[in-house]
N, C-alpha and C positions, 0 to 999 in steps of 0.2 A: 504494500500500500504506500504510495508516494507520500513523503512526510510534508512536502510543501503545501498540500491541500487540506491541512488540518484546521484552518481558521474557524470553520463552523461545523466540523464533522464529529466533534467529540461527543461522548455520551451526554445527553441533555441532563442538566442538573434539575432536581426537583424544585418546584416553585416554592418560595417562602410560604409559611402557613397562612399569612393574611392575603396572599394574592388570589385572584379568582381561578377556579379550576379550568383546565384546558377545555375549550368549547367542544372539541370533537373526541373527547377521551373514550366514550363508550363505542363510537364508530371505530376508532383506532383499536380498541380492545377486540372488537369483532374480527377485524382484519388480521391482527396479530395472532389471535386464537385460530383463525382459519389456516394461517401458515403453519402454526405449531401442530394443528390437527392433521395436516397432510404428512408431516414428518413422522408422527406417531402411527398413523394409519398405515404408512408404508413399511412399518416393521412387520405387520401381520397380513397385509392385503395379498401378498404373493403366495401365502401358504396353501390356500385352497386351489390356486391355479397351477401349482407345480407340475402335476401330471401332464397338463396341456403344454406347458413350457418345455418340459423334457421331450415330449413327442415331436414338437415343432423344430426344436434346435438340437435334437440328438444329444441331449445332456445326460451323463451318467448320474447315479445317486450322489456321488461326491460333488459333482458340478452343481447339482440342484441345491445341495446344502450350502455351497459357497454363495449362490444367488441370495439366500436368506441371510447368512451370517456376515458377509462382507459389509453389508449396509449397517447393521446394528453395531458391529465392531468398530468401524471407522467413526460412526456417529458418536458412540459412547466414549471411545478412547481420545478423541480430539476435542470434546466439548470444553474441557478445562482450558485448552489452548484458545478455542473460540471465545470463551469468556474473557481471557486475558487480552485478546485482540480487540474485543468490544470496548474494554476499558482503555486500551492504548490508542485506537484509531477512531473510536466513536461508534455508539450503538446503531445509529441510523445507517452509517456507511456499511458496517459489517452485516446488518440485516439485509440490505439491498444486494450486497455481493453474494451472500449465502443463498438468498432467494433466487437470484439470476442463475447461479450454478446449479441449484437443485432443480429448477424448472427446465433448464437445457438438458440436464442429465436424465430427467423423466422422459423427455422427447426421445433422447438417444436410446433409452431402455425399451421404449415402445417400438422403435424402428430397428432394433438389433436383429441382425440376420444370422448370428451364430452365438454360441455360448460364451466365448471369450469376450465379445463385444458387450453382451448383457452384463457380465460380471464386472467389466471395466466401468460401464455406465452406472451400475449400482454402487461401485466404489465412489464415483464422483458425486452421486446422490448423498452418500454418507458424509463426505467432506462438506458439501453445501449445507447439509442439515446441522453439522457441528458448528458452522459459522453463524447460521441463522438463529438457532434456538436461544442461546444465551443473550444475543443482541435483542431479540424480541422481548425476552423477559425484562431486560434492562429498560427498554422503552416503556413497558407496563409500569415498572417501578418509578419511572421518571414522570409519567403523565398523571399518576394517581397518588394522592396523599391521604393520610389519616384513615378513617373508617372505610372510605371508598377503596383504598388500596387492598384491605383485607377481602372485600367483596371481589375485587378484580383477581386477586391471587386464588380465591376459591373457584372462580370460573376457570382460570388457567389450569388448576389442578384437576378439575372435572374433565376438561378437554383432554388432558394427558391420559386419564383413565379410560374415558369413553372412546378415544381414538383407536385403541387396540381392538375393542369389540366391534366398532363400526367397520374397521379395516377388514375383519373376517367376513362380515355381512356383505360389504361392497365387493370383496374378492369373489364370493360365491355368486352374487348376481351377475357380475361382469364376465366371469369365466363361463357361466352357463349361457349368457346372452351373446353380446358382440364379440367376445373372445378375450384372451389373456392380455393382449397388448393394451386394451383400454384401461387396465388397472393403473397404467402409467400415464396414458393420455389424459385421464381425468384430472391430473394435477395441473395441466397447462392453463385452462381458463382461470383457475383459482390463483395460480402463481402470477399470471400476467395482471390480474385485477389488483392484487396486493402490491406489485411492483409500481404500478401507476398511482394507486390511491393513497398508500401510506405516506410517501413524501409530500403529496398535496395536502393531506389532512394535518400532518405535523406542523406545517407552516414555518414562517421565518423565526418566530420567537424561540422555539425549541431548538433551532439549529444554531442560535447565537452562542458565542463562547460564554463560559461562566461555570464556576463550580469544579473546574478540572484541576488536578494537582499541579503544583508549580513545575515539577519536572516529570517527564514521562518514564514509566517503568519499562525497561526492556523486556521482551518476551524470552522466557527461558527455553531455548531450543533443545539443549541436551535433556532437560527434564521432560519436555514434551515427547521426545523420541523414546525415552525409557518408559514413560507412562504408557504410550501406545504399544511398545513391545511387550511389556508385562501383561497388559490387558489381552492382547492378541494371543500370547502363549497360554494364558490361563484359560480363555474360552475354548481355544483349539484343543488344549490338553484335556479339559473336562468333556468336551464333545466326543473326542476320539478315544478317551480313556488312556491317554499316552503319558507315561511317567516322565520321559525326556522333555516333553513340552511343558509339563507342570514344573519340572526342575528349572527349565529356562525362565518360566514366569517368576519363580522364587528368586532366581539370580538377578533378573532385571529389576524386581521389586527392591531387593537389598541395595543394588547400585543406585536406584532412584532415591532411596532414603539418604544414602551417603552423599549423593550429588546435591540433594536439596539442603543438606546441612552446610555444604561448602559454598554454595552460590550466594552472592549478595542479593539476588532477585529470584527467590524460589517461586514455584507455581502457586503455593499456598503460604503466604508470609506468616512467620511464627507469631508476630505481634499483631496479627489482623484482629481488629475489634470484633467481638462476637464469634471468635473461632470455635469455641466449645459448642455453642448452639448450632453453628453451621455444620460441624462434623457430626454431631448427634442427629440432627434433622436429616442429613444426607445418608447416614447409616439406616435410619428408619425407611427412607425412600428406597434404598437398595433392597431391603427386605420385602417391602410392599410390592415393588415392581416385579421382583423375583417370583413371589407367590402368584400375582395376577397373570403374568405372561406364561408361567409354567402351567397355571390352571387352564388357560386357553389352549395351550399345546396338548395337554393330556386329555382335555374334554373333546377337542376336535378329532383326535385319534379315536377316542372312545365312541363318539357318535358315528363316525364313518366306518370303523373297523368292527367294533363289538356290536353296535346297534344296527349297522347296515344302512344308514341314511346317506343321501347324496350331498354335494357341496352346497346346494341352495338351502336345504333344511338345516344343515350345519350352520350356515350364516344366519338364518332366521332365529335359531335357538339362542344366538348371542344378543339378540335385540333387547330382551329383558335385562340382560347383563349390563348393556350400555346404559339403560335407564337407571339401573341400580347403582352404578358407579357415580352417575351424576347426582342422584338423590343422596347418596352417602356423602359426597363432597359438600353438598348444600347443608345437610344436617350437621356434618363435622365442623363446617365453618361457623355455624351458630353455636354449637356446643363448646367449641374451644375457647370462645371469648367468655363463656359463662363458667366453665369448670376448669379450664387450663389444659395445657398440652399433655401432661402425664396421664391423668385419668381418662381423657378421651382417646389417647393413643392406645392405652391398655385395653379399653373396652372395644375399640375398633378391631384390634387383632383377635380378641376373644370371639367377637361375632364372626370374623373370617374363619376361625377354627371350627365353629359350630356349623357354618355353611359347608366347609370342606368335608366334615364328618358325614353330613347328610347326602352330599352329591352322588356317591357311588351306589346308593340304594334306590330301589324302585325303578321306574322307567325314565324316559327322556324328560317328559313334561311334569312328572310327579316327583322326581328325585333330583335329577341332574340340573335342570334349569332353575328350580327354586333354591337348591343348595348353592349352586354357583352364583346366583343372584345375591344371596345373603353374604357369601364370601366377598363379592364385588362391592356390596353396600359398605361393609366394614372397611375394605381397602380404599374406597373412595374417601371415607373420613380420614383414614391414615395418610393418604396423599396430601390432604389439606394440612393436617398436623405437621407432617414432615416439611412441607414447603414454607408455611408461615413461621415455624420454629427456626428453620435454617436461616431465613432471611431477616429474622426479628431484630438483630443487633448489627447488621452489616451497614457500613457507611456507603453513601451513594457512589463514590468513586470506585468501590469494589463490587458493585452490584453485578457486573458482567461475570467476574470471576466466581462469585457466590452462586449465581444461577447456573453457571457452567458446571460447578461441582454437583449441584442438585441434579442436573440433567445427566451428568456422567453416571451418577448413582442409579438413576432410573434405567438407562440403557444397559449398563454393565450388570445391574441387578437382573434385568430381563434375560440377558445372555447366560449369566452364571446360574440363575434359577432353573432355566430349561435344561442346561447341561447337567446340573447336579441332581435334579428331581425326576428327569424324564424316565429313568430306568425303574423308579420305584412305583409309578402308577398313582392313582388317586388316593390310595390308602395312606400314603406318607404325608400328604398335604397338611392335615391338622397339626402335626408335630412342630414343624417350623413356625406355624401360625401361633401356637401356644407359647413357644419359646420367645417369639417377638412380643407377645402380650406382656410377658414378664420383663423382657429387656427394655420395653418402652420407658419405664420409670427411670432407668439408669441413663438411657440415651437422650431423652427429650429434656429440655430445660424446665426448671420449676417456675411456673408462672403462666401468663396468658397474654394474648394481644391486648391492646388498649381497650378499656371497658367501653368507650364510646363506639367501638366497632360493633358491639352487640346489636345496637339499633339498626345500623346499616345492613348487617348480615340478615336481619329478620325480614327484609323486603325482597 
């Protein structure tokens, strides 16, 4: 990113408390959530279409696995770097750069004539997503203040949870209808709308300089490379059950810790205000995302293989789950300002455990769907707990980094959860959920968002 063009590209500073709210903040939230929704839906949208992709492009099982994992892996592993770049070069600029790359890579994925091209295009999608997501959350943090910010973050968390469910539904409809290429083409109108409308709605005042640190923090390239290597080795090692890859992940992780201690500009500064709440909230996000996405993976296999239903029924079965995640996020948003992060986090994972215990029993509509919906309701509340707790004490100039860490936890939690729990089947899901219910008290900060947020959350 050229340094000479920074005059009005830096992350917008939040307005002072007495200034009027941004006139287009809710329209901007809708567009930013639409962009985030595309990124999350693209984690799962391809799953139901994989047989058709394999037949068309003559891809082996390993090739098809790469189509799924290369996106999540690059998305998750590079998010922290994306957050640093948003703080360094400006949230608006990195949002538009990431969105342009993601939209172009979606077109390339749809047009791919062979497996190698599709995997390369999915890689570019992952890089674009890693640049876009933390910048979008920084913009949400910048245009919302006070109680409205908690409402906005609640909507954001619900989009993160529902995106995975709607992705499966969309994948089923499009794979059964116009064909698998449309799971990528569907991103193009949404991407182009956001590219044009977001800068127009932001307007000049938000692009003006103000609130940025006096000197710019360099991006820690060795740290970024080691983080990506450790994540890639861990996910590949868990997926393949390969000890050499897991040993590689451990080695890269140790080198990362040593490098972070020596560098003057680590990826996560030691003296970062609110560091404990940020790390605790991110750990809860990792667990919640791991449970939800492995639940999708296990239940879609169960519906198609054990119960013998097709891709469209599989997609439709997840519609109540999408509603439940959204309802859980809304309820969690209201509960957390009344009772605090720890009690709501513990209750959220306890509900998830109860849903996971119910899901394997009875039939599709009498056991699996209501059980999975209950699990999703609990995890929707957990997503809000994790997001609001993690960002509760972060200064505006670090909002890109902080949202990058929360997003990294979401994507890597998804990848690690599927890799670790896939072999166990449904029966293992209640145990990690119960463990997280107990761990929430230690991980989440003691306290709650500002009391005034309760009134805003109720609407």
